[in-house]
C-alpha positions, -999 to +999 in steps of 0.1 A: +000+001+004+013+031-005+018+059+018-005+083-005-036+063+005-028+063+040-032+105+038-059+106+022-100+121+035-109+094+055-143+099+031-125+090+003-110+059+013-137+045+032-170+063+021-188+026+031-189+038+069-207+070+058-235+051+048-249+030+076-261+041+110-241+053+138-247+035+174-246+061+198-256+062+239-258+099+258-230+092+293-260+090+317-272+061+297-265+031+322-239+006+322-265-024+312-278-005+287-245+006+265-233-030+272-259-046+256-249-034+223-211-050+229-225-085+240-246-093+221-231-117+191-230-111+145-270-100+150-256-067+160-223-066+159-207-029+167-170-027+181-173+002+200-201+031+212-199+068+205-209+085+240-228+116+224-236+150+241-261+162+219-241+165+189-210+159+204-188+130+205-174+130+240-166+096+248-161+062+228-164+030+245-155-009+241-162-039+257-128-041+274-140-008+287-168-026+305-155-056+314-125-037+333-151-015+354-165-044+363-139-063+377-130-030+395-168-021+410-183-056+420-202-042+441-217-012+423-207-017+386-245-018+380-248+017+389-225+032+365-231+056+337-213+059+302-195+085+316-176+066+342-167+041+320-160+057+288-126+067+269-120+104+274-094+104+244-093+113+213-129+115+213-135+122+177-117+125+142-123+144+109-135+131+080-110+151+063-085+140+079-062+116+069-067+082+074-038+077+094-050+099+120-076+077+129-051+046+127-022+062+143-050+069+179-060+038+177-020+022+182-015+050+206-048+041+227-047+008+221-085+008+208-094+006+171-127+020+176-127+063+167-166+086+157-159+102+126-175+139+124-184+162+100-178+198+110-182+188+148-212+165+141-212+133+144-212+114+109-199+077+112-174+058+130-143+037+122-131+002+133-097-016+121-120-043+103-137-012+084-101-008+070-102-044+070-112-036+031-075-024+019-059-050+038-082-076+009-073-057-017-034-049-018-014-071+009+005-098-006+022-104+034+019-139+041-002-142+072+030-158+092+048-125+091+023-105+104+005-129+137+015-123+173+018-151+196-014-166+209-027-169+247-033-196+262-050-213+297-064-254+303-103-251+298-108-256+340-094-218+342-123-194+356-133-165+344-116-143+368-082-162+362-092-152+323-102-121+325-073-112+346-049-124+320-063-109+290-062-074+304-028-081+312-017-091+279-043-065+263-057-088+242-096-095+231-091-133+215-077-163+245-066-199+237-084-221+257-062-256+260-095-287+259-082-320+281-078-334+250-055-311+244-084-290+217-083-255+213-115-235+214-115-196+211-131-172+241-132-133+232-140-108+251-175-099+234-185-140+245-174-132+285-192-098+280-222-116+271-227-137+300-216-111+328-245-092+313-268-122+317-289-133+344-268-158+352-235-139+350-247-113+376-259-140+398-223-152+404-205-118+402-226-110+431-217-145+454-193-144+475-168-166+453-172-140+425-161-153+387-140-173+405-161-202+406-166-203+372-149-223+350-144-210+310-158-243+306-200-226+311-192-205+283-184-233+253-162-217+235-160-222+194-137-237+174-110-217+160-103-213+120-070-225+114-050-210+083-018-215+070+018-189+075+018-187+035-013-176+032-016-144+021-032-112+042-054-102+020-069-136+014-068-136+061-082-100+056-111-108+036-121-139+060-119-117+093-144-094+075-171-123+083-181-106+121-187-146+130-146-149+127-127-125+154-095-141+147-076-169+127-050-195+143-021-204+121+004-232+138+007-220+174+003-185+163-028-163+163-038-130+135-064-105+144-080-074+123-053-060+144-024-074+130-035-075+095-038-034+093-014-025+124+013-045+110+001-055+069-010-018+062+012+005+079+041-015+074+040-021+036 
């Protein structure tokens, strides 16, 4: 990919994002309200939410922000408002700004979602998945060169310990090894779905909390494997499917972050 492509305005490089509605919440909305959008699977798939005060974006949030808040405020997390959870850093990027302005925010904050405005008013949002289309058109790099270390735990690991590890490593996908040494993948969306369920709320409020429940309860799905020699362009096409949060190749993992931040930015 040529540097000039990254320097073009967002509205020109990814025009498709301006054709869809943008989900937003207000600063006063409750955690349970905003969390529902991020916990639902492929039916309503969003990588983040814009926190909107009137017409002005004042923050953004993803599933990891909600999970972290729940772990830090176990006794009263359900009383939290979006304003207490949201990320305030770089609340928005103008549609006329170059694409690499948004990608630089992704890199600095490790959160690949940002509101996009036109003359200061919310127009849409950009996530790392939106940029996969560019990679699918251009990248010939073998996916094995872009993959990351796979972090894994045993099937009987508690949800508590799994979440602590994911937050410590800054990852959204965790490999789970079964007793037969098969690999499953659990991600933060699947865990958040459980945390916000009736059963999840009951577990959080119990004396042992999330330490008493293992990942086995969440029935993690099997991952999709690819060869290390596969081009990043083909991998990007697989990852545009919202039911495919990541790909495995041997003992490494490939996510949209790997393809875009390692592939496009270094191409």
